[in-house]
C-alpha positions as CSV (number, residue, x, y, z in Angstrom):
1,M,-11.6,21.1,-19.6
2,E,-13.2,19.7,-16.4
3,I,-12.6,16.1,-17.5
4,V,-8.9,16.8,-17.8
5,Q,-8.8,18.2,-14.3
6,E,-10.6,15.0,-13.0
7,I,-8.0,12.8,-14.8
8,V,-5.1,14.8,-13.4
9,A,-6.7,14.7,-9.9
10,S,-7.2,10.9,-10.2
11,I,-3.6,10.4,-11.3
12,G,-2.4,12.6,-8.4
13,W,-4.4,10.7,-5.8
14,T,-3.2,7.4,-7.2
15,I,0.4,8.5,-6.9
16,F,-0.2,9.7,-3.4
17,A,-1.9,6.4,-2.4
18,V,1.0,4.4,-3.8
19,I,3.5,6.5,-1.9
20,L,1.6,6.1,1.3
21,F,1.2,2.3,0.8
22,Y,4.9,1.9,0.0
23,G,5.8,3.9,3.1
24,G,3.4,2.0,5.3
25,T,4.8,-1.4,4.2
26,R,8.4,-0.2,4.6
27,L,7.6,1.1,8.1
28,F,6.0,-2.2,9.0
29,D,9.1,-4.1,7.7
30,F,11.4,-1.7,9.7
31,L,9.4,-2.0,13.0
32,D,8.8,-5.8,12.9
33,P,11.9,-7.9,13.4
34,I,10.5,-10.9,11.5
35,D,11.6,-11.3,7.9
36,F,8.2,-12.2,6.3
37,Q,9.5,-12.7,2.8
38,A,11.9,-15.5,4.1
39,E,9.2,-17.0,6.2
40,I,6.7,-17.2,3.3
41,R,9.4,-18.8,1.1
42,Q,9.9,-21.4,3.8
43,G,6.1,-22.2,3.6
44,N,4.9,-20.4,6.8
45,V,1.3,-19.8,6.0
46,A,0.7,-17.8,9.2
47,A,3.3,-15.2,8.0
48,G,1.5,-15.0,4.7
49,V,-1.8,-14.5,6.3
50,L,-0.4,-11.8,8.6
51,L,1.2,-10.0,5.7
52,A,-2.0,-10.1,3.7
53,A,-3.9,-8.7,6.7
54,I,-1.4,-5.8,6.9
55,V,-1.8,-5.1,3.2
56,V,-5.6,-5.1,3.4
57,S,-5.6,-2.9,6.5
58,L,-3.1,-0.4,5.0
59,S,-5.3,-0.3,1.9
60,A,-8.4,0.4,4.0
61,I,-6.7,3.2,5.9
62,I,-5.3,4.8,2.7
63,I,-8.8,4.7,1.1
64,A,-10.4,6.3,4.2
65,V,-7.8,9.0,4.1
66,I,-8.3,9.8,0.5
67,V,-12.1,9.7,0.6
68,S,-12.4,12.0,3.6
């Protein structure tokens, strides 16, 4: 029975992390006036690097929140 609880807890934390990640990316898109999707499509490498840095930093923050 303990293994089932661990699986359910893992699924719950995963869903929680996905919701936080989605909310964080939407908040960043809302607060920043630049359309990064369009800039990346036009070949702007700097926009791609910045967006990748945002994704990595959001992931690190979410992992720290879940682990603590």
